[in-house]
N, C-alpha and C positions, 0 to 999 in steps of 0.2 A: 890752886883750886882742885878739889877732889874730882876724880874721874866720875862721869855719870854712867859709864859702862858697867854692866853687871854680868856675872858669870852664870847665874841660874834664875829661873822663874821665881824661886823662893826669895831671892834677894830683891827682885823687882817688886814682889808683894810687900816685903818689909819697907822698901823705900816709898811705895805707894801709901802705906799706912802712916809713915812719918810725914808725908807731904799733904795728905788729904785731911780735911775736917772730919771729925769722928763720924758724923752722920752720913757723909758721902762715902766714906770707906765702909761703914756699916751696911749701906744699901748694896754694896758690891758683894759682900760675903753672906748676906741673909739667905735663908732657905725657908722651907715650909714647916710649920708647926714645931716639932721637936728637932728637926734637922737630921732625921735618920737618913734620908736619901742623899742629901748634900754631903754628909759624912761618908756614906758608903761609896759615893762616886770617887772619892780619893783613896780610901783604904783598900778598895777592891783591886786597884792596880798593884798595890804592894803585895797582894797574895799570889800574884803571878810571877813565876821565875822564867829563866831561859835555859836552853840546852846548848851551850856554846861548843865550838870546835877549837882545837889548839894548833892545827896545821891545815894547809890547803886554803888559807884565807885569801880573799880576792883583793887585788891591788886597786882596782877601779870599781866604784859603786855608783849606780844610777838611781836617783830619787824621783825622776820625772814620771808623771802619770797624767791621766785625763779624768775629769769628773764632769758629768753632764755636758759632754762634748767639748769641754774647755781644757786646753793643755795647761799644766802647772809644773813648776820646778820641783815641787815636793808635795806629798799627800796631806797637806794641811790647809784648811779653809777657815777664813775669818767668820765666825758665827755672828749673826745679827744680834746686837744688844741695844736696848733703848737708850734714851737721852744720856749722852756721854759727857756729863758735867765734870769729869775728872781733868779735862784739859780744854782750853779755849777753842782749839781747832777741831776737837772731837773727831767725827767720822771723816772729815776731810784729811786730817793727818793720817788716820788709819788707812784710807784709800791710797794715799801716796806710798805708804810703807808696803802695802800689799802689792801695788804695782811694781815697786822696786825689787821686791823679792819673788815676784812671779807666782802669786797665789790668788785664788778666788776670794772675793769679799762679799759677805752677806750684809745687806743694809736693812735695818729694821724700819717698819712702818712708824715706830715710835722714836725714830732718830731725831736728833736736834738739827741735822743738816739735810737739805733736800736731795732727792734722787738726782736732780740735774747737777747740783754742785759736786756730788760724789762721783757720778759717771764722767764728769769732766776731768777727774784726776785718775781714773782707772777704767779700762775698757773691759774688765771682767767682773761685773757686779751682778749679784743675785739679789733681787728685791724680795723682801720678806713681808708676808701678809698674814693677818689674822682674819677669821670669819667675823667681820665687823661692818655694820651698816647694811644698807639695802643692796640687792644685787646690782642695781644701776651704779651705785657708788663704788662697789668693788670692781666693776668693769672699767669705770673711769680711772681707778688706780692702776689697773693692768695696762690700760692704754697710755697712761702717763709714763709708766715704767718702760714700756716699749719705745716710746718716743725719745726718752732720755738715753736709751742704749743698753738697758738691762739685758743680760744674757740668759736669765732664767728667773723662776719664781720659787720661793720657799714658802709653803703654807704651813704655818706653825699651829699645831693642834694640841701640844702638850703643855697647855697653860690653862687651867680651870680656876674659876674664882672660888676663893675660900676665905673666910674671915681670919683664919690662922695661916694664910699663905706665907706671909713674910715673917718667919721666925727671926727675931733679932733685928728686924728692919726699923730704922729710925723714922721720925716724922719727916715727911717731905712736903714742902709747900706746893700749892697749886700753881703759883707763879711767884717770881721774885719782885715784890713791890717794896716800898719803903718800910712798911710795917714788918714784913717777913724778913727783910734784910737786917733790920735792927734786932729782931729776935735771934737770928743766926749769927750776928756779928761777933759775940764773944767767942763762939766756937771757931769762926773763920779767922779771927785775929790770932789764934794759937797756931795757925798755919799761914804765915804771911807770904811765903813763896807761892802757894796756890792762889791766894787772894790777889797778889800783885800780878800774876800772869794774866788774870782776867782784866785787871785795871789797865794793863798795857795793851790788851787786845781791844779795849774800848767798849766792852759789853760785859754784863753780868752773866752768870750761868743761865743758859737758855732752856726753859722748861716747856717750850712750845714744840709741836710735832708737825712740821710743814708737810710731811708726806701723807698726813691724814686729812689735809684740808680739802673740802669739796671744791669743785671748779668755781673760781671767782670769789671764793670766801677766804677770810683770814685763817691762819693756822690755829688750830685749837691748842689749849694747854695739854700737858700730858694727861691730867686727870679728866679733861674734857673728852679726849680720845678714849681714855680708859672707860669712861661712862658709856660712850657709844658702843664699845665692845661688850660691856656687861649687859646692855639693854638689847643687844641683837639676839635673834633666835638662835638656839644651839643648832649647829649644822648636822644634817643627816649624811649618810654616805652618798645619797643621790645629790645632795648639795655639793659635796666635795667633788664628785664626778662632773657636775655642771661647771664648777670653777675651773677645773682642769681643762674642760673643753673650750673655755674662753681664751686660753693661752696656747699658741701653736708652737711653742718652743719647749726648752728643758723645764721640768717641773719636779720639785722635791716636796714630799710630805714629811714634816718634821714632828717627831714625838712618839714614834712607834716603840712599844715594849712587848707586844704580844704577837704571836705567829698569825693568829686569825686576822688581826688588823693589818699585818704586813701583806697577807694575801689579798685583802681588800684594796690596798694601795696598788698592788700589781694589777688587779682587775680594772682599775680606773685609768690605767695607762700612764702612770707617773714614770719619770725617768729615774728617780732616785728616792730613797727613803732614809731618814735619819733616826737611828736608835737613840732615844734621848728621854730624859725626865725633866727637861728644862733647867738643868743645873741644880736639881734638887728643889726647884720652886713649884713643882706640880704636886700631885697627891703624895704626901709623905708616907714612906714605907715602900714606894716603888723601887725595885732593885736598881743598882747601878747599871747603866747601859752596857758596860763591858761584860757583865754577867749574862745578859740576855742576847748578846750579839751573835754568838756561835749558833744558837738554835734558829735565829731568824735567817742567818746566812744559809744554813742547811736547808731551810724551807723555801726560800725565794731568791737566794743569791745568784742563781743562774738566769734569773728573769729580770732583775733590776739591780742597779748600783746601790750598795748599802754603805752608809757612812755612820760614824759614831760621834756623838756629841756628849761630853760630860766627863770631867775629872782629869783631863789631859794636862800634865804639867812638865813632862820631860819627853825628849826624843824617844827614849825607850818605851814610854807609854804609847806613842804613835805606833811603834813596831809591834807591840803586844796586840793592839787593835787590828793591825794589818794581818798579823799571823792568824788571827781568829776569823779573818775573812772580810774585814772592812776595806772598802776602796780608798778611803781617806778618813781623816778625823776633822772635827770642827773644834775650834778653841774660842772661849769667851773671856772668862776672868783673866786668863794668862796675858792676853794682849792688852786688856784694860789696865792691868797693873803696869805694863810697859809704857802705855800711853800716859798714865798718871806720873810715872817716875821721870820720863824724859821725852814726852811727845812722840812725834814721828820716829825719831831715832830710837826711842824706847821700844816701840812696836817692832821695828826692824831688828833690834837687839833680841827680843823674844823669839822672833822667827829664826834668827841665826842660831840661837841656843838649841831650838828644836831640830834644825837641820844638822847641827853638829852631833846631837845625841842620836839621831837616826843613823847617820853615817857610822858612828862608833859602834852602835849595836849591830848593824849589818856586818861590819868587820868581824865582830866576835862570833857571829852566826855563820860566817863564811858565805854570805850572800852577795851577789853582784848587783842585785836589783831589788827594789821594794816588791816587785811582782813575783819574786822567787820565794817569798815567805809562805809558810804554811803552819798548820797547827802543831806539827812536831817540834817547832822552834820554841814553844812555850811549855812551861810546867805549871799545872794547876792542881790545887788540892781537890779531893773527890767531891766535895760539896760546893764547889765554886760556881758552877753553871746553873742558870735558871731557864726553864722552858715554860713560858707563860702562854696560855690560850692555844695550846697545840691541838 
């Protein structure tokens, strides 16, 4: 039997593509409109180089850090992603992997597994919310997250509705009923391993969102929750400040690309901000987060923890972000490919790949700790950086 272990995230992606039905894989790689931002998220890392040393290298290297008051074995956070139909165990498998590798896990409001199930597997979960529903409903979600044991909140603001949002995204049913199952069956039959894994688990891919359920009500479908979000009033900065005031612990605002927005996030008392364009699924043409990172760190990095989310595929990518001032990075598609390829072990495999890449890059840069990195460790072309809203 061939080994399920893989050496790179690129191999995990290839195996995920081979295992998943075309529409499921297509949903993972889709971006907005023309895909300019999603493409830039990846290619921007390739424009950055390193300035290595050849002697005086350090024998021991430390990757440990803290983010939002939580200790981690390395500066990598599992970014929250919605309904994880790539594997029957979904977010529960991801939670076990994150716990085993000592990293924080973000859990989406649109997850297919409940906050209670996930927190039972990992004691370092950050619950992600959108500005969705009434204020009373949002407070109920915060209270539920606290009762379950969430260590912090991620408020995602880098996802705006657009008719062209999902460039290349396939049709996704509102729920898996007999009619939709028959419609998708020819495609699913071409990937018998994926289909059989759900058959063995005793349930079809779950498109409900238990974390969006009002108190005492059944879980809505993904599109039911999506509709609630689309019908909600757009939040003002006063609204964001109000939501932050309802949570007395660590609080991250995700989706910053401009300096003026970063300063607003600092003013409302957030613990951290994430420089992100929602994996290229927000306004197309928004620069890759790695291009905007340095300017945001220069503006507010001494007042708030800054993390980067978008385009990370290698341990060297992590080091590039840290060198430009990020406290840590968040990964999304990379771990989903690992989950699709080999479940919990596949997610652990991806995290191990990133750890190995970070250690190897630190060695070449003669750094003994991730906290020793600085901007002199990377080489950037003159037109690389973006300073937005300064």
